[in-house]
Phi, psi and omega in degrees: 000131181265124179249125179250129175272141186230121180225117176273134184241121177231133175089205184239100181246028179298338184295338179217003183296325177300324180289321179293321182287314177297329176292315174298316183297339178286356192230349188236167175278321186215166176221141172240147187225137169241123182253120179240159185073208177278103176262121183290153171303327178290328175297309181300318183297322176299312178301312182297341184270338181278126190291334185280346178282122190247344186206138177205154177217122181249121180294146169305125180289357172279344183278151174284149178280116179246091200293319182292327173298319175305321187286327180287323176298312181300319177297322181292317182300313180291328178287330178294336174274013180055050174290130175272330176218154177229139180249098178281134185208134174282157189275009174245025186229155167219147179267154176293153183297344181299329181290327178300321181283341191249343190302323179292325178293320186294316191284340181263007176278122181289145170089353179259139181248337182208141169245135180251153183230151178283112178268127178250137178266116165295146189231097173068355177200146181284000181266349183223153168230160179287130181247353175275168179047056189299338181295344182247319196253357180214039179272180172279141181302143181275321192254347186240127189193157168259121188229146178272129181302138178198154181287347184278344188291140171195166178245120183288158177288127183300342187271355179101202184290161177301319183293317178301321184293315180297317185295315175310304183303314186295326177268007174070022182274331178207152182295149176301324186234077180294138186251358191240129172101163186205153174259159178301152179291146179244172180084020180296124182262096176125185180286149176260130183241129166267116186260170179255016172291134189268134172244124187262136182257119186259353191306325186283353182285336176253084193297321184294317178291323182296321180294311184302324173303313181300324176294318182291319179301316179305317183293318183291320178295320176294325178292320179295320189237078184298334181268357179293136183300129179304312177307317182295322177293318183297319183288326174305320187267324185269353173294342175297334177269357176294128188244014185297333178250017191305127174219127178246149176224150183294144173282165178262130183307327187287354173284350180242150176295000000 
């Protein structure tokens, strides 16, 4: 079974991209990368230096970022490499070594179309993860999963059908071509299995960049939904920074290489 890793890179994640790419490379045969938004020269250099990267596309920085289009491009690039399975992974994450040891067993199990992984948020230190608000900080990963390749797979427009988008646009509720956000992949061929394999989310380790990203997301969401109340957008994006319920637990050593 040929496994192709697929990673979307946005912004400047050079502070940890080498680690995430090497982690992905240890589990797959090849890697394809799509860079969108403002991708730093250092990020591009790290991608080019990884020997498992066989195809890459960096968006023109003048273009608007349309995330679901980027994901469909990434999907097509992986399928062009004749992937039997695709491991989608964000650039600010790493898997515990257990996946590397089990991945061949997983992809050779009949009847399964997708494997999901438990994502834990490291919080300002590699020694601790957030244990409060499990609906946010210890859920099954939204963007990272191992999926059987099939022609039915696609990432839908998060704004819905074309008719629905036209109506939203005419009433001024939403832009005709929203460029922020994505919906889960559809067209999975087989059962969806939730595993106990741990995926570590590193974004909050670079706190300044993390806060800047939340500000950027709020701006993009406001542009996409011009009639959405400003206060709601702010609360939606910045509640992720809230530490009023903060509870930390120590990580396990076996989660790291």
